[in-house]
N, C-alpha and C positions, 0 to 999 in steps of 0.2 A: 625236650623240654616236662617234667610233671605237668598234670593240669589243675588251673588254680580252682578250689574249693571253697565253699563256705563253709567252717567247720561250727556246728554247736552244741554248747556245756550251758549248763544250767548252775548257778550261780545263785545258792538262799542266803536271801538280806532280810531284815526289818519287816520289811515293805512286801516280799515275797518273792519269785524267782524269780531270777534277771536272766536275760538269755544275752549269756557270752559268745557275740560270735568273732571269728580271725579268718581274716584270708589269707590263704597258705596253697604257697603252689609245690610244696614238698623239698622245695630247694632253699640252698643257702643266701647270706643276701647278697649274691653276685649275679645271681639270676631274680633282677623284681619278680614280684607278679603282675599279673598283669590279667585283662579279662578280653577272654573270648570268643568264642561260642559256648563249650564247655562250662566257661566259668559263669556265664551266665541263667546256662539249663540248672547249675546247683544255686545260683541266686534263686531263682524262680521254687524249685525245691524248697529251700530255708523260709521263704516267704511264706509260703501252702503252713508249715509248722507252726509260723510266728503269728500268724494270723486263725491260727484254729487253735492255738495252746493258751494257757492261762498266763501270762508273764506279764509283771509287775512294768518293766522296762528292757532295753536293749543295750547294750554296749559292745558297738563294733570296731576291731582293730585289726590289725595286720602281724604277720612274721617278723621275727627281731629283725630291726632296722626297716624294715620296710611297711609302709601302711599298704598303698596300690599304685603302681604309674600309670594303670589306664587302661585305654583298648592295646588287644594286640596289634602291632603296627604289619605284621605276617598278613595276617589274617585282612586285613586293609586295603592290602593293597593286589589281593586276591580278586577283591568286588570289580566288578568291570560293567556294571550298569548302576543306572538311576536308580532303578527298582530294588536291585539287590542294597543297595546304600539305606534308601527309603525304608526298608524292612530290618534292616540292624539298628536304624536310628530308632526307630517308633519300638522294638524291642527293650532298648536300654530306657527308653521314658515310660512306656509300662512297667517295667521292673522297678522304677527311680522312685515313681510315683507310688506303689502300693508300698515299697519303704514309707516314702513322707506321709502318708494316710495309716500307717501303723497306730492302732489306740491305744498307744502307752508313750511314756517317754522315750527316741531315740536317741543317744548318744554317740558322734565318732570319734574315739581314741586316735590321733594320729601317732602314731608313735615312732615312722619314719618318713621317709619319703613317699611325698603325696601328689602326685601329678595326673592330668589330664582327667578322665572318666574314673579316677580315685581321689581328684579332690571333689566332681560330681557326686559321688558317693556319701563322702562325709555332710556335699551342702543338704543332700537332702534329708540328714537326721537334723533332731531339734537343737541340736546345741554339740557340740565340738573341743573337749582337750588336746592340748599336744606337748610332744615332751619337747621341754629345752634343747634338747640334744639337736634336733628335725635342723636338716639345713637346707632341701630340696620341696619348696610347695611354690606350686605352679600352675600355668594353663601353658603347655610351650605348641599348643595346636596350628596358631595363626602362623610361627615358625615354619610350621611343615605345610602352608595355603591351605587347613582348616577350620575350623570352628570347633569350641566345644561344643557339644551338639546333643550333648544326656540333661539338658538341659542347663547346662553352664550360664548360657550368655543370660538366661531369664533368673535363678535364685539369686545369683550374685550380685547384680545389680539391687534385687531387691533386700537384701543383707546388710551388703554396705555402701550400697549409692555409686549412682551414676560414676563419678571420678574414680575411686577407687576401685570396680566395674574392668573401669576403661585400662586403667593401666596395670590390672594383674592379667587382663587378657587382652589385649591389642599390643599395650607398648611396651612390655617387658619381653615378649619374646621377639618383639623386633632391635630388642637391647642385648643382642647374641645369648636370646633364651634366657635372660637375669629373672632368678629362680630366686622366693622369699626363704628365708631364716625362721625357725619358729618364735621368735620373739619380735620378727616383722610380719608375720601372719595377725599373731593377736593384736599387735597393733590395728588394721588395717580392718579388724575385726571379722575373720573367718575364724577366730577362736577365741571360745569363752574365757577359759583356764590354761593357764602355762602349769605346768607341773616339771617335777626333775624325775628323769628315768630312772630312778632305781625302785622306785615305789607307779609310776606312772598308771598301770593297771588297775591297782586296790583304789588308787585315789582319785584314777577315775569310774568306778564302780562306784565309789562314795559319792559322785559327782551325780551321778544316775540315780544313786537312790533319794538324793538330795533333793533333785528335780522329781519326784515324786511326789516329795511332802510338800511340796512347793506350789507356786504357780511358775514355774517355767522360767527363764532365763530377759532378765529385763535387758533391752535393746535399742538403742535410738533408731527413730525413722529414720529411712534414706533421706538424704536430702534432693529433691531432685529439681532445685526454685534454679540451677545452673545447668541447666540439662545444656539448652543451645549454645553456650560458650564452653564446656567442657568437648562436646562435640566439637567444636571449632579450631579449638588449639588440637586436639586429639587427631583430624583430619589431616592439620597441614604436616604435623609431627610425622605422621604414615606415608605422606605425598613425599618428605626430605628422606625417605627411608626406604621406598619402594618406587617412586616416580610412577603408580598405578599401574606396574605390571601384574602383580598377581591381586584379584580381588578380595581375599581371604579376611585380611583385617577393615575394609570397608561394609565388608558385609556384617562381622564382629559390632561393628558401630551400630548399623541400624537397625542389630539385632535386639543389643543393648538398651536403644531407645526407646525400642518397643516395647523394653518390659513395662516400662513404667503404665501404660495404658492396657495394654493386652492382658485376657487371663492369663494363666499357666499351662491351660490347654491350647491358648491360642496361639502359646511363645512356642510352646512344643510343635505344633504345628509349624512355625514360622522355620525352626533349629532345621526341622527333618529336610524341606525342600531347600534349603541352603545348602545343606550338607550331601546330598542327592546330586545337586550341581555342581558342589567342587571338588567333592573327592573324586570327581570319576577328572577332572581336567587335567593339563597335562602341568602344571604348575604343581599342584599336590602329588602325579606320580613322580614327578623330579622329585618333590620333597624326601617322599620314601624313600628312593634313590638316596638319595645326598644325606639320608639318617644312616641308612644302611653302610654307607661308606666310613662314615664320619666314624659310627659309633661300631662297628665290626671288623671291618676290613682294617682300619689304622691300631685296633687294638695289638692285635698280632698277625703283619702280615705272610704270606706262606713262603716269603724270602729269609726270613728271619731263620739264619744257624741255628741248629741243637747244640749251641756249646753254653758250657756254664760261664757265667759272665764274673770277671775280676771283682774282688771288693775294694770299694775306693772311699778311703781314709784321710787322704790332702788333698785337696787341690787348690792351683794351678792357677793364675788368672794373668796374661799378658797383657799390659794396657791399663790405663786409670780413665779412660774419656767416660764419656757418658754410658757407652754398652758397653765397656768392662764391669763400670760401675753398676748398674740393673743386673748383669750376668753374675758378678761375685755375690749378690742380696739372694740373687736366686738360691747360686749353690749353699749359700750359708744357711737359710732362712728353711730349705727340702732335705737336705743331707743332712744338715746339722754335725759338718766336721769342720777341722781346719781348713783355713782359707787364707792364702798367700797373692798380694798383686806385686806388680811390677810395671815400672815407668819410668821413662829418663829422667823426669821432674820429682824430687822428690816432694817439692809442694804440691803437686799436679796431686798423688797419692796423695798427702796427707788429707786433701779438701774429698777426696770417694771413700778414705775409712772414716770421714767423718758425717758425711752422707749416711754410709752403710751400719754405722754403727747404730746412727739417729732410728733408722728404719727399724732394724732387727733388735735392738735393745729393747725399745717398746712393747716389744710382744715379749721374748725372750730376752732378758739380762745379758745371761753366759752367751750369749751368740758376740754379743759384740766383745765378747773377750778372747773371739781363737778367730780371730781375721786379722793380718797385717800386714802390710807391704815395704815394699823398697827400691832401690835401684840397681839392684845388683841381679844376680842370675845363681848363688848360692841357695838361696832362700828357696827356690824350686826341689831341692835334693830330698826324697823322701815323698814327694809327690804321687800320687795314686795316675791321676790325669791331671794335665795341663791345657786350657783351652786359650790360646793368641786370638787376638781381638786389637789388633793395630789396623793402623793405616792401610788401605789397599793396594798394596804396592809387592810384589811378586817377591822381589830382592828383599825388601827390607821381611816381609816372613819367612823366605828363607832364613834369613841370618836370624829370627828370632827360635826357630824350630830349631836351626843347628847349635845353637845355644842351651838352647834347655836339653837338649837332647843329649849334652854336653856334660850337663849337674845331675840331669835326672833319665838316665838311661834304662832305667822300665819302666818310664812314666808312658801311659798312652798321651799321646801327642796328637790334640785337636785343635780343629781352626774352625773361625767365626765366619772365613768369606763368603761374600753374598754370589760372586762370581769366578774366584780365579782355581786354575788348577789346584785338587788339591794334592794329589802325585807331585805336580812339579815342585810346589813348596815343600815336600819334604814329609807331611803329616801323614798321620795316620788312620786318622777319618776327619770328617766334616760334622761341625753339628754346628748347621745354620739359621740359627736365631734370628725372631721378626719383633721389628721395631713397634711398639713397643713391647717388652719382655714381658711384662707383669699381663698384660691385656691378652695377647694373640698367641696360641696356645700351640703351634706348627714348631718343629724342628726338622729341618731335612737332614735326615744320617746318610752322608754320603758315603762312601766305601768307594776306590781305589780299587785296580788290579795285588795289590801287596796290603791290602785291609786285611788280618786275617780273621777267621770267625771267632776268635774270643774278643778281640778289637770290638766287632761288629757289635754282638750279644754284649758287650758290655756298656757301651754307646747305647743301646736300647734301654738296657737297665735303668742308665741313670735318668735317660731321658724320663721314663716311666715316673723313677721316682723326685723326678724336679715338677709331676704332674703337669708335664707337657704330652703333645701326642705327633710320635712320631714318623715319619713316612722314609722309606729306605730309595736312596736315589744311587745312581750310579756317578762317577765322577764326569759332569762336563760342564760346558761353559755357563753359567749361570743355574746350572741346575736345573728349576722345573717353577716356581714361582716366579721370578726375576726374567727368566729367560720368555717366559708368556708374555708375562705386561710390557716388557720389552717392546716384543714383535707388535702388541697393541701401540706401544707409543708412539712404531715408524710410522704408522699409519698416520695418524694422530698428527706427526710433526708433517708427511707429506701432504695431508688435506691445510695445516696452515700454510707451506708454503706456494701453494695454490690458491689461495683468495681465499680459503674456509677463516672465519673466527672463531675464536676462543668459546663463545658463547655453544655456538653449534656444535665443536668437536665435543666439548665438553653434555649436552647435551645428546648428543648420539649414541654417547653411552650409559649415562646416566636411563635414560629412558628401555634399558636392557633391565631395570632394576638395579644397577650395582650401587654401591653403598656410598661411593664417593669420587666427586669428581674432576675429572684426569687432571686436571691443571691445579685443583686442591690436593692432590695423592703426591703432583709432582712439587709442589711445595714442601710435603711431608718429608719424605724421600730426600730433598735435596738435587738439586740439578746437577751437581756434580758431580752426585752419585752414581744419578740414572745416566748421564754421560758417561763415564766408566763403564759404567755394566753395558752400555750400546757399543762403548769401542770393544771392549773385550768380545761380544758377541760379533761384530762384526769383523775381528778379527780370525774368524773362525768359518762364521758362514757371511761373506761379503755380500751376498745378493737377496738373502731376506731381511739382513740388518745394515741398509746402509746409513752412512755417516751423515747429523742433520747439523747443517751450519748455524739454525734456530736451537736447538737445546746445548751445542758447545757455546753459543752467546749465553745462554739463560744462565750456564755454568761458570761463567765467567763474569756472570755479573749485571750483565744488557738482557733489558726487558723486548731487545727489536725482534721481529718474527722479520726471517730474509726470505722474501718471494722470492719464488722460480718462476714463476709462470702465471698463468689467470686462467685456472685449470678447475674451478668451484663446484664441488658436491653437494645434493642434495642432505638433512642430516639422516634421511633414510639411508642413502647411497652410502656414507659416512660409517655407519653401524651394520651395513653390509659387508661394507670392506672390512670393518674389525673384526666382525664373528670368519670369515672366508681365511685370513690372517691368523687367524687363533686356533681352525681349525687342521691350518696346513701345520702348522706350529706343532698342536698335539700329535699329528703322522710322524711327524722326521722324531720327537721323544719317544714315540713307540718304536719306530724302525732302530736305531740307535739304539734300542734298549735302556734308557736313561730310566725308564720305571717300568714297572710290570705289564701294567695296563691301563685302559684310560679315566680307570678308578682312582687310581693313583694321583693322576692330575688333578680330580675334581678334590680330593681331601686336601691336596696340597694347595688348591683356592679357595678355598669355604675355611680352614683354618690359619692361613697365611696372610690372606685378600681381602677377608669379610666377603668370598661373594656369597649369593644369599642361596639357601638349600630349594626356592623354587626355580634358579635355575640346574639344579641337578649338581653346582658348580660350575660348569659351562658344556660339558660334551655331551650331556642328557639333551640340553639345550636343541646344540650342533644336531645330534641326532634326532630331537622330537621334529626339528623344523625343516629338515631336508637337506640344510647345509652340510654336513659331512658326506651326505652322497654325490652332492653336488660337486667337494671338494676333494674327496679320499676315494670314492666308491663304493664304501658302503659305510656302515654307521662304526664311530670310534670306539663303540663299546667290541665289535664283533673283531677289527682293524688289528686289534693286538694277540688277535687269536689265527691270525692267519701267516701263513709264512712269509718270508720277506723272499 
């Protein structure tokens, strides 16, 4: 990747020369601009010219579609000591403070993605404009177990108040890294003007000129009166999200509160000390690994064949239940091609169609006219892709696939099965989506020995166009996510059946920082589904997946725990047993070639089960804590590379 530079151009105006500065790395928008060591050197040279020149104002913007997405994470991961981190954080503070104290008005013109250090850069300007098309503004650092440490925790609350700053810096990153759109950024107070993209730079320049001729932008003073209540509510939400397993959100809250009384220099110093501690922590290192797994490996895995995908111009969905309805809605919205549904009951189909049309019609009315449904098979004729989402019974799915094959012999036939053999049911490929479909980004793309390269390439291309993240897996019982989660369930059910309470088993898992208590997850998935997956895995791996009378009872509507003995474990012992079971199961996934590397398991758990970055999915945590070495004999990262 080319190095980021700060390009300076002179624009003559009625108030004098305006410095038009563009942050650019010489690449297109698919390779966003970041701030590494060379970028900071370029910024220092720019500031020398700005401080020594006769400028009336400065306008700072980015290359097309990107303002700046913050620090270069590759360089961050190479920092090994607190002293190195301290030096880098202090260098950023020095530069950003020089920007803040320039002797003329400065405007950050946010024309595209503006994240982390990029947002801190903009916030050190006197004012900001933002293009109405911008969809990605925020501070993702806490999701990476670090903090915005180039002044973000200090200038943000001073600009928008502690409540808005807490939302932006702490709570949004813990909500699957929620980012702001341009109107939301304006409403929060981060930007002063919302401008249309077509004349964005010209109108931003005019805004800078207006600042020279006025007394600046009038803004309400930040409201600190409810600081204690804001912090109390935020800490409660952080506890619910991470259960104390990572320190970054708590540290960020402390720094935001400190901004009330500290000078900016004191705030900078506090950020430097905090960052020097956090960045070298296991959680931050695991987060950097997880970021790489999710953002890079899952975009194009090495196992993806170099084949031309087929064009998909019509999609069929077999089923009209909740999952099928969600899938049909997604395909219609993203692909914008005709979709047909089929179920046994026309009334059920009509109900699904009504739901789908109401959803898509509100955004693009024409989409509501290209979705149909019925009870016959002939409507699938002409489909390029048909996805079945019917009851999890192998014989039922075999019958469905055979009927579709009869009327649509040229279609790629896919299954949304959560645990059954794709090959045995006769499907070409598995496309296992996760519920709720609109929220969870993962699709396990399942290849069988009969799947052709074109079929796999088409499946990958469709998943990409659906704006989901695919992970390639081999056809094996329950694939990856459900297999790992079910292995955890066997440990927890065994603990319950030997005298432990639900509260104890929940605490054992939540204390790792996982997003949801196992008892709540079980109710969301449904005990019947969970027990079905267990039965499937028991059929293939009876030693590792023993059947549970308690889970079977839950599946039949009972709430009784079937106690088999008195061998209660401590919460720590349960947690240890869970981690050891997961390490063992990942070993088997690697040995069987279900995935190509431990990183694929992590991508699946992060994207499909909400596992946190600060665990690195899970295998990074297992490697860091010595569990992998104890159970597997090496790290899981290396195990997949060792010949069996």
